[in-house]
C-alpha positions, 0 to 999 in steps of 0.5 A: 488457485493461489499459486497462479497469483505468483506464477502468472506475474513472474512468467510475465516478467520473464517474457517482458525481459525476453521480448522487445518493443510492442510485444513487451507491452502486450505481454505485460498487459496479458499478465496484468489481466490474467492476474487480475482475473485470478485475484478476483476468482480467488476473492470470490472463492474465499468470500463463498467458501472460507480461507484456503491454505495449501502446501507446495510440493506436498510438504506440510508445515513445518517442513514445506512452504505454505500459502494461506489465503483468507479475508485479509489476504484477498482484500490486499490482493484485490487492492494490488490487482485493481491498481496494478491493472490501471497502472499497466494500462496507463503505462502503455501510452505513457511509455509509447515511443520509448520501447528501446530506451532503458526506462521502458525496457526495464520497467515492465519486467521490474513491475511484473516481478514486483507484482508477483513478489507482493502477491507472494507476500500476501499469501506466504504463511511462514516468517522466513519466506516472508523475509525472502519475498519482502527482500524481492519487493524492496529490491524491485521497488528500489530498481523502479525508483531509480529508472528516471535515471537523474542524479536526484532519483538515483540518490533517492533510490539509493537511500530507499534501498539502504533503509529497506535493507536495514529494515530487512536485516532487523526483520531477519534477526527477529526470524532467527530469534523466533526459530530459536524459541519456537523451533518452527517458522510457520506463522500459525504454529508459532502463534499457537505455541505462545509468544512470551519470553526474552527471545520473543520480545526481541523478535517482536521489537526487531521485526516491528522496527524493520517493517515500520521502516519500510512503511515510512512510519514517522520518524522513519519516513526520511526516505519516502518524499525524495523516492516518491517525488523523484520517480516517474508517476506510475512508479510513484503510484506503485510505491505509495499505493502497494509497496507501503501496504505490503510491509503493513500487511506483514506487520499485521500478520506478525502482530496478530498471528505470530504474537497473538497471545503475547503480552508484549504487544499490549505494552508496545501498541500505544507506542505505535499509536503515538507514532501514527498520530504524529505521522498524520499531523506531521506528514499532512503539515509538510504536504501543505507547505510544499510547492511541488505537486508530487512532493505534496502527494508524497508527504501526504502518504506519510500522513495517511499511513499514520491512520493505519497504526492507530489500529494497534492501541485500539485493538489491543487495549480495548476491552469491548470486542465489537469496537475491536472489530470496528477499529480493525475494519476501519484501518484496513478500510483506510488502507484500501481507500488510501491505495486507490486514491493515492494511486489515482493522484500520482497518475493524475500528477503524471498527466499534469506533468506531461501537459505542463512539463513540470510539477511546480503548482504555479506552472499548472494554473488553469488546468481546469480549462485544459484538463477537465478530466484530470482536475475531476480525478484530483477532486474525487481522490481528494474527497476520499483522502479528506474523508468526505461522504460517501467515499471509502475514506469517509467510511474508514475515518467514521468507524475509526473515530467511533472506535476511538471514542468508544475505547476512551483513548480520546487523544487519538481522535486528533488524527481523524479530526485534525488530519482531515482538516490538514488533508483539506488544506493541501487538497484545496491548495492543489485545486485552487490552481486549477481555476486561476488564469494562467499564461496563454498555452501554459498547459497545452500539451496533449495527454492520452485519453487512456492515461486520464481514464486510468487515473479516473477509474481509480478515483471512482473506485475510491468513492464507490467502495464507501457503498460496499462496506458490508463485503469488506467487513464480512471478509475481515470478520468471518473469513480470517484463516481457518488455520488460525481460528479466531485470530486476535478475537476475544 
């Protein structure tokens, strides 16, 4: 079953490259639907029966390539499947009439290739193949960012590509140090062999720096606003909701599987916590002062990603196991709710840009009268980002604040409190324009009903997951990979 999640999107990418016109879109939709179904079936299997680990070609570790699906994997696979399916549905009318233009001709194959690479990243169980699929993700994501074809988008995509390559080289150096120390590349075998020593310290540092560059953690966020702001709306949704989560997922694997017994992580965890706190405040402030809708949402991603890095000091420096589990669950829940809400916001922004011809906020006045469904979508997604009940963002931030106070690291509480207020500031800045009377016919171009519905479905999901936290907690506590029993748990 796990191998289908890699095979299906890669096959769809090949078909999209070969086929033309409407057939290309149909092949992509079929691939997206089958990948979504396979992800749901795998998640149900892991939920009911526990973690799955297979060795491709019959070669066991350390010689073979292994795929591992546990609770953490299937949560990110499901996030990718939901967002991926909605983005694919959105893109059919978005690219309607542009089948033979370079933008539409290359989008579908690159997107399916990226989806397959992300699924591979969430399933891979050795650090070298993690580097390989991480490269595939970066290359295809940078290519998608450049599809707009404007000078600004090409510059932004090139900056993103060079930053991603620098991060990949740092990660690869870390892989070399791990192999020199442990003699194996399997994540779980390396983790069980111990993670101390100068070579392992160098590996941890290099791999962490490489991954936080790809995750756009402050101060390595410089590439994100232009890349997300200049890309087409569905590409921005993919980059923010999924690609950034891929590098963060791998960081979790490296820290809590490969270096699970290392004393080095305890000392470095506070550094990531401080950077996460600064990212929340800086990214949210920058979002408030922007005048372009897509730049507001792009800077918002920097702030929202900062919450995720509070996990490291909370898990690795807290004594009480119950609060460790709560912090772990809170940050993963934040990753999921942010992915759904941010994808919804970018797709809604695409609707507004299509209607008004620009993403300048002042040109989007009275959108509530012209596009009520899109306005409602912006409000729902904003509720989750702000952390208002009963959204998934509320559940994540409430658990995060509880674990912060229980751990005694009160300085981290500035992130959910001040970050929530700043988030409300830029969300209300967007919505305030919705009810301001504008010029007659300023926002009158039609927007396809399917495009509005796709964005709305993601926003609704970001609210509904707040009612189903139990399943997520179960997957994160009882369904961690059997090959690594207990993981980081005490």
